[in-house]
C-alpha positions as CSV (number, residue, x, y, z in Angstrom):
1,Y,-14.9,14.6,15.0
2,H,-16.2,18.1,15.8
3,A,-19.9,17.0,15.6
4,L,-19.2,14.1,18.1
5,T,-17.5,16.6,20.4
6,A,-20.5,18.9,20.3
7,I,-22.8,16.0,21.1
8,G,-20.5,15.1,24.1
9,I,-20.6,18.7,25.3
10,A,-24.4,18.9,25.0
11,G,-24.8,15.9,27.2
12,Q,-27.7,14.3,25.4
13,A,-27.1,11.7,22.7
14,S,-30.4,11.1,21.0
15,I,-30.6,9.0,17.8
16,D,-31.2,12.2,15.8
17,K,-28.0,13.9,17.0
18,V,-25.8,10.7,16.7
19,A,-27.0,9.4,13.3
20,G,-25.7,12.4,11.3
21,P,-22.1,12.3,12.6
22,V,-21.9,8.5,12.6
23,G,-23.1,8.5,8.9
24,E,-20.6,11.2,8.1
25,A,-17.8,9.1,9.7
26,L,-18.9,6.0,7.7
27,I,-18.8,8.0,4.5
28,M,-15.3,9.3,5.3
29,T,-14.2,5.8,6.1
30,A,-15.5,4.5,2.8
31,F,-13.6,7.3,1.0
32,G,-10.5,6.5,2.9
33,L,-10.7,2.8,1.9
34,A,-11.4,3.8,-1.7
35,V,-8.1,5.6,-1.7
36,A,-6.1,3.2,0.5
37,V,-7.0,-0.1,-1.3
38,P,-5.8,0.9,-4.8
39,A,-2.7,2.5,-3.2
40,V,-1.8,-0.7,-1.5
41,L,-2.4,-2.8,-4.6
42,G,-0.3,-0.4,-6.6
43,Y,2.5,-0.5,-4.1
44,N,2.5,-4.3,-4.0
45,W,2.6,-4.4,-7.8
46,L,5.6,-2.0,-7.9
47,V,7.4,-4.1,-5.2
48,R,6.9,-7.3,-7.3
49,R,8.2,-5.5,-10.4
50,N,11.2,-4.2,-8.5
51,R,12.1,-7.6,-7.2
52,A,11.8,-9.1,-10.7
53,A,14.1,-6.4,-12.1
54,M,16.6,-6.9,-9.3
55,E,16.7,-10.6,-10.1
56,L,17.5,-9.8,-13.7
57,V,20.2,-7.4,-12.7
58,R,21.6,-10.0,-10.2
59,H,21.7,-12.7,-12.9
60,F,23.4,-10.3,-15.4
61,G,25.9,-9.3,-12.7
62,G,26.7,-12.9,-12.0
63,G,27.4,-13.5,-15.7
64,V,29.6,-10.4,-15.9
65,H,31.5,-11.6,-12.8
66,M,32.1,-15.0,-14.3
67,T,33.3,-13.5,-17.5
68,L,35.7,-11.2,-15.7
69,L,37.1,-14.0,-13.7
70,G,37.9,-15.9,-16.9
71,G,35.2,-18.5,-16.4
72,G,33.3,-17.5,-19.5
73,R,29.8,-18.9,-19.7
74,K,28.7,-21.6,-17.4
75,K,28.4,-25.0,-19.1
76,G,24.8,-26.0,-19.8
77,A,23.6,-22.4,-19.8
């Protein structure tokens, strides 16, 4: 950012002055993606795991509810 600002102030944007900052920006973008992609994959994995755990808890809670109401176990289950 600061290098591009300096180029803007200088008024001349030759390939020599632009290539360095653009290359730096591309490298930083690659590092950002290298961090962001695994973070998103990990987040999605945790969300799926949480949903599966909640489904187990919901099923267990339904069984407890049926037992407390006196229904016992459902037939066929």
